[in-house]
N, C-alpha and C positions, 0 to 999 in steps of 0.2 A: 870481599870472605863474608863470614856472617859470626856475629856475635853471639853466646846464647846466657841468658840470665834468666834462672828458672824456667818458664813457659814462654819467655817472651824470645822471639829471634830477629835479631836486627841487623839488614843490609850494610854496610859499610865499605869504601875504597881506599886501598892503600894510597895517600900523596907526598908527595918529598918534604920536607921539613918547610914553614913558610909560603907554599902554596895553598890557592884557594880551589875549592872543591868546587869545576864549574856547574853554572845551574841546567838539571835537567828543560828539553825545550817542550812547552805546553801545547803549543802549535800556532798558529795563527786563525783568530775566531772568523768561521764562517758565518755570515749573518750578515743581514741588511737591514731598510724600513718596512719592508716586507715580511722578517722572521716572526713566526708566533709558535713558544714553547708550551708544551704542558706541568707544572708544577715539579715533576719527578722527571725530566729532563734535563741530560747536559746537555752545554753548549757545545754545537758540534764545531772543531775544530779541524786543520788541515792535517794534524796529528792522530784525531779521531771524527771522522767527517759523519759518524753514523749509520752512514748507506756506500756499502763499495760500490760501482759498475763496471762492470765488464762488457768486452765489444758486441756481447750478444746482445746488449740494451741500448748500443749504438747505433748500429746497422741493421737497417729495413732490407725487404729481402727485394733478388730480381727484378721480380711483379710487380713489389710496391715501387721500386725506383722507374722503373718503365709509366705505371698510370702517374707517376706524380709528375713527371718529364711531361707525357704527353697532356698533360692537366696542361702543365704552363705553355703549352706549345698551343693551345687550345683555346689561349685567354681570348678574352673579347677582343675586336678591330681600335678599338680607342686606347684598351692596355695597352696593345703590344704598338698602337704609336705611340703613347705616350712614353715611354720604355723608349723605344727606338730614340724619338728629339735627345730622351733623358741622357743615351748614356752616347748618341754625337755631342753633346756638349760637355761631356763630363772626358771623354777625349780627346776635346781640345784645351781642355783645361788643366790636362794630369791630371783629372780624380776618378777616383775608382766609383765605378756605379752601383755596385752590388756584392758586397750590401754598402752600402752609403754609409756617411757619417752626419751628423749632423749639422756638422756647420756644410757640408755640401747642399745635402736640400735644402736650407739653408736660401743656402748662392743662390741656386739653382729657380726655387721661388723668387729670391730679387731679380734677378735675369727674363724671369716673362712680365714681373711688373715692370721693368724699364723695357720691355716691348710695348705697353699699354695695353694687355689682353686685360677682358673683362674680370671682376673679380670670381666672378659664378663658375669661368674657363679655367682660373687661376688654383682654382680653388679644388676643382675638378683634375686635375691634372697630375696636382701633386699630392691628393689621394690615389689617382693610380699607381703613383712610382713608388709610397710607402705602401701601401699594402701590396707592391709585388716583391718588399723584400723580403729574407727568411725571416721567418716564426725566431723572434727573438731578437732581431737584429732593425728594429723598425726604426728610424729617426724619431726625437723626439718634434713633435709638430707647434710647440708654443712659441718659441720664435718665428716660424713665419706666422702664424695665425697672428701675431702683436704686430707685424710687418704691414702685413691685411688689411689690420686696421687703418691705418695709419693711412697707407693707399687709395683706400676705399672716402676718404674723408678730403683727401689733398687732389682725387682726380674722379672728377664727376663723369666724367665717358666712359670711366671703369663698372659705372654702376647702368650700362643702357643693355637696352634686353631686343633681341633681334625674334621678331615674332612673325611667324607666319603666315599669309592673307588666309582667312577661311573660305573653303570652298561649300559656301552653299546651296542648295536643291539649287537653286537657279542657275546655279555655275557646276554642279554635278552633273545633271542630269545631262546637256550639251554634251559634255565628257564624254559619259555612260557611252549616250548615242555613235558618236563618233567613232570609239573602241570596238563599237560592234556592227558600222554600216558595215566591213566586207563581209560579214559572217564567218570569222574566222576562229581555231578556236584558241589563239594567244587574246582576242578581244575578246571572246568570252570568261577565259582567265582572267583581265583587268576592268572588265567590266563588274565582275563579280567582286575580284579583290578590293574595288571603290566601293561600293555598292555594304561591304560588309566593314571595310575601314572607316567610314562613314557613320554608320550604326554599332559598331561596336566600340567604338570612341579611344580605342587604343594605341601603343606606342607601335609604329609599324616593326620592331624587334618583336613585337607581340604579336601582331598576323601573321606576319611568315614562319611565326615559332610552332603554329597550332597543328596539329595532326587529324586526320581523318574520325580518329577516333574521340578527339574531343568534342564533337559536334553531332545536335540530333536534328536534320531538318522535317518539320513538320509543316501543316497545311499552310497555316499563321504566322509563324515564327521561327528563328536559329537559336536553337538554346544552345548553350558555349558552355563545359565545362573549364575551368583553370584552378588549375593547385594552388597558385599564388599569382603575384605581381609585384614590378617595382614598388607600388603604394603598397601593400597588403603582402609582405613576406609571411609566409608559411602557412597565409588564408587560402582554404579553399572556398572556390567560389562557383556558384552554377546563376549566369546571366542567361536572360532572355530577351533575344533581342526581338519584337515583334515587326510586322511586315509591312510595308507601305504601297501600294498599287501606282504611284511615282518612284517608286524604288526599288519594286518586285526584288525584294531580296529571295524569297524561297525561290521563285523563278531562275532568277541566275545563279543561284550556287547549286538547286538542283541540276543545272542542265552542265553546270563547270566537273562537279562532283560526278555525275554519268559519265561525261568524256571519262574523270581517269578511270571509273570501272569498264570502261568497252577496253582498256589496255592494260586490265589486267591489276591495275591498282586499287585497293579500299584500304590499304592502312597506309601509316606515313604521311608526311606533309601533305596539307591542304592546295598550298599555290605553288609551283612547283616550274620549274625552267620548261618551254612550249620551243621547239626548235623551228626552223622556217618553213619544214616542209609541213608540220601541224601536228609531228606528233609530240608527246612529251617525254624529253631527256631520259633512258634507263640511268639507272646509279652506276654503270661502269663507264657511261659518258661522262656524268658529273664528275665522278672519281679522278680521272685526268684533269679536271678544271677548273673546280670548287674541291679540294681538299681539306679545307677548313669548313665549311658550310654541307658537306654532302648533297642531300636532297633538299637541301632548304634553301631556299632562295636569301639570297642578301637584301636588308631591309633596304638598302640601298639600291637595288630592282626600283622597289615599291618607289623610292623618290623619284627615279628615273622616268618611271611611267606615267606617273602623274604630271611631270613637266612636261612631257610627250604629249597627250592629249590634250593637255590647259591649251597649249600653243596651236594642235591640231582645231581646235573646236574654235579658233580665233579670241580667245577668253584674252580679257588683259586686268591686270590686280589699282590696287593706289597706290602702287609703289613699294609693297612689303612682296616681299619673296613667296613662291609659288614652294612647294616640300610636301613629303608626306606629312609632314605633320600638319597640314592644309585638311586631312581631310577630317583629322580631330576636331579642331579647330572649328570648322564648320559644323561638324555634328553640336559639337557644345553652342556650338553660336546660336541656331537655327532652337534648341531646347531652349535660350536662357530669352533669347526671339519671343517665346509661346510663354514663359512663363515661370520656367525653371528655377528656382531658387538654388544659392552657392550648393546649401545643405544637401538636395536633390542629387543636385553633378554631381558631387562628393561622393553618391551611392557606389558600390559594386557594378549592379547594373547601371548606372549612370558613364561608364565610363574609368570606375575606379580615378581619378581624377582626383587631386590634392586641392585640399582648401584653401579659397581662393586662387586656383587656377583661373577662375573664369574673370576674375577682376582684373587680370593681367590684361584688360585690352584683345584679348579673345571672345569676349564671349558681353555682347552688349544687353542691358538689361533697359529693358522698355518701362516708361511712367506707367503706363497703364498695360493688364493684361490680357490678352485676348479671348475673347467670351466660352473660343474649344483649345484650349494649348497641347502641342507637341508632347503628349507624357511619356513615359519611359516604364520600366516593367523595372519593381522591387528586388526583393530577394526571396519574396514568395512565389510558389505556384502559381502555372495560368489559372489555376482552377478559381485560388482563390478573390481571381481578379484584382488586379489594380488599372491596369492602361486600355484604353481604347486608341489608335490609333484614328489623326486626322484626316482623311477622305481625300 
């Protein structure tokens, strides 16, 4: 009912004598430590949230849903492996894998520590698991980092580093000669891939991810364009790989690229699968056997071919393992032995290596520098002059 007193109108409610009028609910405040309000804004509550969402604001289209599904399925092999192991462990423990709780995430990290894995391996695996979780549902990693700090202190073996044997020129040249001995297309590809990997100083995933459109092959160098790499996110780079007489990078790359052109391949991946009959595998063939990578080689393929030709050339290591990273380590070692500093090796043209990488046993610095150092191109154009190759 309403009571009128002059111009004032009051709303009232009739109650039984002696009863209390129930208090009107104002709702639960919808705030947390991240809420920021302007001076004239009201505190949002469950009764008056301020913004009301409908189903239209919550659903994505069929096209977007399919794109998200494909992006998740096409994740990196390392991410898929990390999640497969995590999901298997969660199934054994009766825990929910996705989205997981902070307790499950922390417990799995402790499980990896109990297996005696390296700190870097645990951090990498746990990062892959965490970033795979849905947006807004990622577990807190503070407890894991606390446990890792103690694990690092108490387990010296957890700090060990696995270093690849550096394939320097005295090892690389016999490997390439062996690969080319039969004068077959697969040998042409491998020789070009090894020479390029040694000179490019990139990760194998970067080598096999390059397209023909990213390369310009000149008479004395190969120019490589990169949108970015793992060390320089969002940083476009143009890298000049000067040729050497003992490496013959230009000749090897031109021969391989020319062979691709003969088969009508002028765009797409530089390094591709070669079948037993010497022809390059078609996209249709690759679609049946390489559903994830398509026409691009797996980084593991580079690893396998390096090991194959290293063994066939009759070469031996000092106990360190041979892998695709050996090409990168070998190039950096040769540069360091010829006077390159850590700062120079850090430059984009020197392979985009992170600072201090040469000091991890991959690159030995001599006490005295040779008079004619093996030098590399900086990010300046060839016309400005920086580099002369040792012949």
